[in-house]
C-alpha positions in Angstrom: 0.0 0.0 0.0 2.8 2.4 0.9 4.6 1.8 -2.5 1.3 2.4 -4.3 0.8 5.6 -2.4 4.3 6.8 -3.3 3.8 6.1 -6.9 0.5 8.0 -6.8 2.2 11.0 -5.3 4.7 11.0 -8.2 2.4 10.0 -11.1 -0.5 12.2 -10.3 1.4 15.5 -10.4 3.3 14.4 -13.5 0.0 13.6 -15.3 -1.5 16.9 -14.2 1.6 18.8 -15.4 1.5 17.0 -18.7 -2.2 17.9 -19.2 -1.5 21.6 -18.4 1.4 21.7 -20.9 -0.7 20.1 -23.6 -3.5 22.5 -22.9 -1.1 25.4 -23.0 0.4 24.2 -26.3 -3.0 23.6 -28.0 -4.5 26.9 -26.6 -1.6 29.0 -27.9 -1.7 27.3 -31.3 -5.4 27.7 -31.8 -5.5 31.3 -30.5 -2.6 32.2 -32.7 -1.0 34.3 -29.9 2.3 36.0 -30.8 5.4 34.6 -29.2 6.2 37.9 -27.4 2.9 37.5 -25.5 2.9 33.8 -24.7 5.1 31.3 -26.5 4.1 27.6 -26.6 5.9 25.1 -24.3 7.7 23.6 -27.3 9.4 27.0 -28.0 10.2 27.4 -24.4 11.8 24.0 -24.4 13.9 24.8 -27.5 15.0 28.1 -25.9 16.0 26.2 -22.7 18.3 24.0 -24.7 19.8 27.0 -26.5 20.5 29.1 -23.4 21.4 26.2 -21.1 25.2 26.6 -21.7 25.0 30.3 -20.9 23.2 29.9 -17.5 25.9 28.1 -15.5 27.3 31.2 -13.9 23.9 32.7 -13.2 22.6 29.5 -11.6 25.8 29.2 -9.4 25.4 32.8 -8.3 21.8 32.4 -7.3 22.4 29.1 -5.5 25.3 30.6 -3.6 23.2 33.6 -2.4 20.2 31.4 -1.6 22.3 28.8 0.3 24.3 31.3 2.4 21.2 33.4 3.1 19.3 30.3 4.2 22.0 29.2 6.6 22.4 32.7 8.0 18.7 33.1 8.4 18.2 29.7 10.0 21.0 30.4 12.6 19.7 33.9 13.4 16.1 32.6 13.7 17.1 29.8 16.0 19.2 32.1 18.2 16.4 34.6 18.5 14.0 31.8 19.4 16.4 30.7 22.1 16.6 34.2 23.5 12.8 34.6 23.4 12.2 31.3 25.1 14.9 31.8 27.7 14.2 35.4 28.7 10.6 36.6 29.0 11.6 40.2 28.7 13.2 39.5 25.4 10.0 38.0 24.2 8.0 41.0 25.3 10.4 43.5 23.8 11.8 41.8 20.7 9.1 39.5 19.3 6.6 42.2 18.5 9.3 44.3 16.7 10.5 41.3 14.7 7.0 40.5 13.7 6.5 44.1 12.6 9.5 43.9 10.3 7.8 41.2 8.3 5.2 43.7 7.2 7.8 45.5 5.1 8.3 43.8 1.7 11.8 42.8 0.9 11.5 44.7 -2.4 11.4 47.9 -0.4 14.4 46.9 1.7 16.6 45.9 -1.2 17.5 49.4 -2.4 18.5 50.4 1.1 20.7 47.3 1.5 22.4 48.0 -1.8 23.0 51.6 -0.8 24.6 50.4 2.5 26.4 47.3 1.3 27.0 47.8 -2.4 26.3 45.6 -5.4 28.2 42.5 -4.2 27.2 39.3 -2.6 26.5 40.7 0.9 23.2 42.6 0.2 21.7 39.5 -1.6 22.6 37.2 1.3 21.2 39.6 3.8 17.9 39.9 1.8 17.6 36.1 1.6 18.4 35.8 5.4 15.7 38.4 6.2 13.2 36.3 4.2 14.3 33.0 5.7 14.8 33.7 9.4 11.2 34.4 10.3 9.7 31.0 9.5 12.4 29.3 11.6 11.9 31.8 14.4 8.1 31.3 14.6 8.3 27.5 14.3 11.0 27.2 16.9 9.2 29.5 19.4 5.9 27.7 18.9 7.6 24.3 19.4 9.2 25.4 22.7 6.0 26.9 23.9 4.2 23.7 23.2 6.5 21.5 25.3 4.7 18.9 27.5 4.6 20.4 31.0 5.1 16.9 32.5 8.6 16.7 31.1 9.6 20.0 32.6 8.0 19.0 35.9 10.0 15.7 35.8 13.3 17.6 35.5 12.2 19.9 38.3 11.3 17.0 40.5 14.8 15.6 40.0 16.3 18.8 41.3 16.7 20.6 38.0 16.5 24.4 37.8 14.8 26.5 35.2 18.0 26.5 33.2 18.1 22.7 33.2 14.5 22.6 32.0 15.3 24.9 29.2 18.4 23.0 28.0 17.1 19.5 28.6 13.4 19.9 27.5 12.6 23.1 25.7 15.6 23.4 23.4 15.5 19.8 22.2 11.8 20.2 21.6 12.5 23.2 19.3 14.5 21.1 16.8 11.6 19.6 14.9 9.8 22.9 14.8 12.9 24.8 13.6 13.5 22.2 10.9 9.9 22.6 9.8 10.4 26.3 9.6 13.6 25.7 7.6 11.6 23.7 5.1 9.3 26.6 4.6 12.2 29.1 4.4 13.8 26.9 1.7 10.9 27.5 -0.6 11.5 31.3 -0.4 15.3 31.4 -0.6 15.7 31.0 -4.4 12.9 33.5 -5.1 14.4 36.1 -2.7 17.8 35.8 -4.3 16.3 36.3 -7.7 14.4 39.4 -6.6 17.6 40.8 -5.1 19.5 40.2 -8.4 16.7 41.6 -10.4 16.8 44.9 -8.5 20.5 45.3 -8.5 22.7 42.4 -9.6 25.5 41.8 -11.9 25.0 38.0 -12.4 22.3 35.5 -11.4 18.9 34.4 -12.7 17.4 37.8 -11.7 19.8 39.5 -14.0 19.0 37.0 -16.8 15.3 37.8 -16.3 16.0 41.5 -16.4 17.9 41.2 -19.7 15.2 39.0 -21.2 12.5 41.5 -20.1 14.2 44.4 -21.8 14.5 42.3 -25.0 10.8 41.2 -24.8 12.1 37.6 -24.9 9.2 36.0 -23.0 10.4 32.5 -23.7 13.7 33.2 -21.9 11.7 34.6 -18.9 9.7 31.4 -18.8 12.9 29.3 -18.9 14.1 31.3 -15.9 10.7 30.8 -14.1 10.9 27.0 -14.7 14.5 26.9 -13.5 13.7 28.8 -10.3 10.9 26.3 -9.7 13.3 23.4 -10.2 16.0 24.8 -8.0 13.5 25.6 -5.3 12.3 22.0 -5.4 15.8 20.6 -5.3 16.7 22.9 -2.3 13.5 21.9 -0.5 14.2 18.2 -1.0 17.8 18.7 0.2 16.7 20.5 3.4 13.9 17.9 3.9 16.4 15.1 3.7 18.8 16.8 6.1 15.8 17.4 8.5 14.9 13.7 8.4 18.5 12.7 9.1 18.6 15.1 12.1 15.3 13.8 13.5 15.2 10.0 13.0 12.8 9.5 15.8 10.1 11.2 13.7 10.3 8.8 10.8 7.0 6.9 10.3 7.4 3.2 11.2 6.6 0.6 8.6 3.4 -1.3 9.3 3.8 -4.9 10.0 2.6 -7.4 7.4 -0.7 -9.3 8.1 -0.1 -12.6 9.8 3.3 -11.6 11.2 4.2 -10.3 14.6 7.0 -7.8 15.0 10.2 -9.4 16.3 
């Protein structure tokens, strides 16, 4: 049953995607839309093959910015979560301010970061980190707040102090939550890096999109969109795999076969 379920999770999206592509191709052909408005998937595929040798540097730049920003954002988010959980006055003072910062779009912050840090790697990494740290922070804080009180009482009953309760109960409990937030942040990292490059970059997929937009080459823009989606999926799967390795106790156990008792 589990194998069938896994195949269904792979086949169903693939079939749905194929149906969408066929509908897109047929719709564009029948409506006779010009290529600069909406090219058919077949043309986008040909363009992807043509520009693939030229995108190596851009892809590497975007992945570097996204990877570094994701790591920095995860570390900052976890450290802030620890401070908020350990010191109530930090939670009362800092948490509302951090939440308020998320109301400001990163597109608005990008010009300021570029003015302060220049056009190099740093402002892009900072922008990705600003996008990534909040999901990790919220998930970790929520996980620590939801700790079973009985575990903390057990530590206290054995003579443990509040500090022991934090290090032995709350902090370990934050790991699954923080990793869940990291999964969410991984879906935003590539997009944030591309936005930063689009606004002020010298290389990267955002710069490729900017050049394509100026030349009205919609097929190249769609190639970049597809590439961003693929890179985001790969990054998410990588983070998800690392999260599973870090929390082996959360792996679902395989059901025993009928007629057999577990040894």
